[in-house]
KEGU-579601 format. One record per residue: x, y, z of N, C-alpha, C in turn; residue in three letters. Coordinates in steps of 0.2 Angstrom, whole numbers, plus 5000, padded with zeros to 4 digits. Example, Ala and Ser with C-alpha at 12.3 -4.5 7.8 and 13.67 -1.06 7.14 Angstrom:
<atoms>
506649725039506249785039506649845039ala 506449895035506849955036506450005039ser 
</atoms>
This chain:
<atoms>
502548655134502948665129502548675122unk 502048665123501648655117501248705115unk 501048755122500848795122501348875118unk 501948855122502648905120502648885111unk 502348835109502748835101502148855097unk 501548845100501048895096500848955097unk 501248985101501149045104501849075100unk 502249045097503149085094502549065086unk 502449035086501949015079501549065076unk 501149075082500449145082500949205079unk 501449225084501949275083502249285076unk 502449235074502649225069502149235062unk 501549205061501149215059500949285054unk 500849325062500749405064501349435059unk 501849425063502449465061502549445052unk 502249405049502349395042502349425037unk 501749455038501349505032501949575035unk 502049595038502349655037502949655034unk 503149585037504049575034503949565027unk 503249525024503149535015503249615014unk 503049645018503049725015503649755018unk 503949805013504549845016504449915019unk 504749945020504750025022505450045016unk 505250105012505950105006505450155002unk 505750164997505550214991505350144985unk 504650174980504350144975504250164969unk 504350154964504250184958503650164957unk 503150224956502350204953502350214947unk 501850174942501550194937500750174938unk 500450224935499550194934499450244930unk 498550214930498150274927497950294932unk 497350354930496950394934496050374933unk 495550374935494850344934494850374928unk 495150414925494950454919495350424913unk 495650394915496150344910496850384909unk 496950444910497750454909498050424913unk 498750444910499250384914499750454917unk 500050394923500450444927501150394931unk 501750444932502250414933502350454941unk 502850414944502950454953503250394956unk 503350414962503850374968503050374973unk 503350324976502850324984503450304988unk 503350314995503950325001503250285006unk 503750225008503350185014503750185019unk 503450205025503750205032503350175036unk 503750095040503150065045503150105052unk 502750105052502650145062502450095066unk 502050045064501849985067502149915066unk 501849875069501749805065501549795058unk 500849825058500549835053500249905049unk 500549935051500450005049500750045047unk 500850095042501350105036501050205037unk 501750245036501650305034501650305025unk 501250335019501250345014501250395011unk 501950405006502050485005501950454996unk 501650484992501650484984501750554981unk 502150554977502450624973502350604966unk 501850634963501650614957501750694953unk 502150714949502150764945502350804950unk 502050874952502350924957501750924964unk 501350874963500950854970501150804972unk 501150804981501150764986500750734990unk 500750684991499850654995500150624999unk 499850635005500150605011499450565015unk 499650495015499150425017499550385022unk 498750345025499150305029499050225025unk 499450165029499250105024499150045030unk 499050015028498849935031499049865028unk 499349835031499449785026498949735031unk 498849675028498349615030498449555027unk 498749495028498949465025499249475018unk 499149465012499549475007499149565002unk 498949585007498549645005498649705008unk 498949765003498849825006498449855006unk 498149895010497549945008497950015012unk 497550075007497850115009497050195010unk 497350245014496850285014497250355014unk 496950405009497350475007496650505004unk 496950595005496350615004496750654996unk 496350664990496550684985496050744981unk 496050784982495850864980495350854985unk 495650854992494950864998494550824997unk 494550754994494250694993494250644997unk 494050625000494150545005494350475001unk 494950474998495250404993495450344998unk 495550284994495750224995496050184990unk 496450144992496750094988496950034990unk 496849984985496849934987497449884984unk 498049854986498549824983498649764984unk 498849704978499049644981499549634983unk 500049614986500649594987501049544984unk 501549554979501949524976502549484979unk 502649424977503349404980503749434981unk 503849454973504649514972504449574975unk 504049594979504049654980503549714978unk 503249694971502949744968502249734974unk 501849804972501049804973500849814967unk 500249794967499949794962498949824965unk 498749854960498049864963497749934962unk 497049944963496749994961496650024967unk 496350114965496150164971495650204968unk 495150244971494750264969494850334973unk 494350364970494050434976493250444978unk 493150434984492350414987491950444982unk 491450424981490750424976491050424969unk 491750404967491750404961491450334956unk 491450344950490950274948491750254941unk 492150244945492750224940493450224946unk 494050174944494550164949495150194944unk 495650194949496250184946496650144947unk 497150124941497650064942498250094947unk 498650054947499350074950499750014951unk 500350004950500949984951501349994955unk 501849974959502350004964502849954964unk 503449984963503949924961504549954966unk 504649914971505249934974505949944971unk 506149994973507050034970507349984973unk 
</atoms>
């Protein structure tokens, strides 16, 4: 019986982080590594327990990527201008994601906040 309870608790602990993150549309605001501001949208589609397809629309540009949730962190990988890029966000209790992103080998980072619609 104890093993069953422990196994159920472990399964819930694994499902918890994914449950904290949800598929859907987000409004994003941020600053590029050069300090210029931008706004747009982000669409998340959950594909597995912890993995997501991510799509940003910023102005006329569409950026495709992937994401993974781990605890209260959401990490992304994408290409921007042909360069490998990545982001890391803190998951907030209200569903917002706040974090940084960068282009591989850049000497600065951008900031982004994503708010669920």
